[in-house]
C-alpha angles and dihedrals in degrees: 000000000000120000131198115227114195107205109206126193144156119255128221099252117137141255089005124027119217135204124267129181144174135184129244120191115214136179122237096358111180098203097248129128090233090061093056108096125215108261134194134225140182104272092184088072094053102044090258103105144012121259093246092055102024108149118112125172131236111214112195113231104166137012129201134175113264104223092184095066133045116257091355142140137195112228116195111204140181122223118248132183118249089264091057098255120127114274117241089249092056106109094170091066091060094064114110100199111102094150095055091232089142119075121199135195117187121199102204115201122186144153125245105229129207106218091201097056097025088228136099116269108269093043113109116228110272094005148051136262122240118300118287117269107086096056100069110101087345132165128200134059093268092064111015117069127186099008092149090064092049094048092049090049094050092050092050093049092050092047090049089058098247117153089244110171106186153305138239140174109254135224098277127058112269091014121124141171139210129187131220126188129186140163102239129039096241092049091049090051093046093052095045091053092046089050090050090050092051090047092053092047094046093050089053090070090059096046091251133126129208117243113204096173110131093229109014095160094056136270093255096058125086096243127116119251127227124260139175101220109208115218113191144168141168133200098280091047092051099040116024102065093215122142091200090065090062092044092052092049094048091047089051089053090051089060094050105050094136093049090059102035089052090065100028095092141291119276091017089140086075090061104033097069102128090259133093095035096312138114119230113273094241096046133071132208139154134195147151112279090348110145090179091061128094089238122024120206103212115233088232090063090056095043091051090060097269093307117130142048147315128231120219102204097184097080112112124224092248095053122120107248090211093059092041091053093046092054093045092050092049095050094042092052091049091051092053097039 
């Protein structure tokens, strides 16, 4: 039997990398990662090599069934140089978390985008819908737009075996969210990128694009931006029951604003204004249940005896979850050193 392997990778475009993929057909593929060969591609076409030395390598790191195609698999890869070293664009290779002590949950917000009107569905041509308020977790055609895309996407992610935890309509019209959780930073990044890939491909069928810009409707307008809130924990946070652990971590984050903002997504200054449930991009704060803080300490963490997680709310929707996780791990370890 012939199988279709969709090799998926991140290109070298700046400031925001995008997804690329191509299909390889193989005989008698057994569905395992070990059976996925390293493959090459033309890096000069993806801003990852020069034309006179164009070969880059795709190293498979995770494989999932592709429920949207017959006899098919989704192969997440990381980009390597021809000599086998990680490419400069390879954020996954920067993660220092081989033992999977860190757990991550990413809340991925985004706008569906009508490529004909250059607006989200639900926005009338040349104007705006009613003010935000009724759209969050809404139901009904007057407030919820594009649900068929979101439902199809959720089904595909679940059938692919992703640890897909839910969906909801978001605060602005045409804005939605899905959540991914995984034990291990690399696995969380892999699954978030695969979920993004499936979302892009699903929206294609409806003539829609996915807009991950943190403030696509403009900073000056009273519409929420899109984030990718990063929930994280490690062993001491989950097990020790010690408030000082969380304080030390938050204080370490306060000393490393630039480290995080530099990988938390391009144009994030448009979103992190201090309004619309955000802290200003050049300030830092943390607090229990505070959705206007840089880092929110969930009330559940406190009620469970200071055992649980933190939520970094600064991460933009277009950020690379690999790079986000790498920065969070580095700062957390420094705070507890």
